[in-house]
C-alpha positions in Angstrom: 9.6 1.0 15.2 9.8 0.8 11.8 9.7 -3.0 10.0 10.9 -3.3 6.5 9.7 -5.5 4.3 9.3 -5.9 0.9 7.0 -8.4 0.4 4.4 -8.7 -2.4 0.6 -8.5 -1.1 -2.7 -9.2 -2.8 -4.9 -5.9 -2.7 -8.5 -5.5 -3.2 -8.8 -2.1 -5.2 -11.6 0.3 -5.6 -10.9 2.3 -9.4 -13.6 5.1 -9.2 -14.0 7.4 -12.4 -12.1 10.7 -12.0 -10.4 9.0 -9.2 -6.4 10.2 -8.9 -5.8 6.7 -7.9 -6.9 3.2 -7.3 -8.7 3.0 -3.5 -6.8 0.7 -1.3 -9.8 -1.0 0.2 -8.4 -4.3 1.9 -4.9 -6.3 1.5 -3.8 -10.2 2.0 -0.4 -10.5 3.9 0.7 -13.8 5.0 -2.5 -15.2 5.2 -4.3 -12.3 7.3 -7.0 -9.6 5.7 -5.8 -6.0 6.5 -8.7 -3.4 5.9 -7.9 0.0 5.3 -8.8 2.4 8.3 -7.3 5.9 6.2 -5.1 6.6 3.6 -2.8 9.3 5.0 -1.0 9.8 1.9 -0.4 8.8 -2.2 2.1 9.9 -3.6 4.2 8.9 -7.5 7.8 7.3 -7.7 9.8 6.5 -10.9 12.2 4.1 -11.4 13.6 4.4 -15.3 9.8 4.1 -17.2 8.2 2.1 -14.4 5.7 4.5 -12.0 4.7 3.4 -8.7 2.4 4.7 -6.6 3.5 4.6 -2.8 0.4 4.7 0.1 0.6 5.6 3.7 -2.4 3.9 5.6 -3.7 2.7 8.6 -5.1 -0.7 9.6 -6.2 -1.2 13.0 -3.8 1.1 14.9 -0.9 0.3 12.9 0.9 2.7 9.8 1.6 0.3 6.7 3.5 1.4 3.6 2.5 0.0 -0.1 3.6 0.4 -3.4 1.8 -0.3 -6.6 3.6 -1.2 -9.9 1.4 0.3 -12.2 3.4 -1.3 -15.5 2.5 -5.0 -13.7 0.4 -4.3 -11.3 2.0 -5.8 -8.8 1.5 -4.8 -5.0 4.1 -4.8 -2.2 4.3 -4.1 1.4 7.4 -2.3 1.8 7.0 -1.9 5.5 5.0 -1.4 9.0 5.2 1.3 11.3 3.9 -0.4 14.8 4.5 2.9 16.7 6.2 1.3 19.6 9.6 1.9 20.0 
């Protein structure tokens, strides 16, 4: 079941020289830490002059959709897919 949120999160990110995008290692949402176990997809979106990096990732069996506003450096949890109907 997909739950849409659009809530701010704190992100633990690794910036590697030559990497096409920052590697999201973990994030904190509602005072809980989520460790990223797999990143499935990262793609770009644009709204006007603002570029976003959109991540689809796994944390403990759940799929999370996270977005980075590259202009402001803000991370947002957009949605959670728990996999159950």
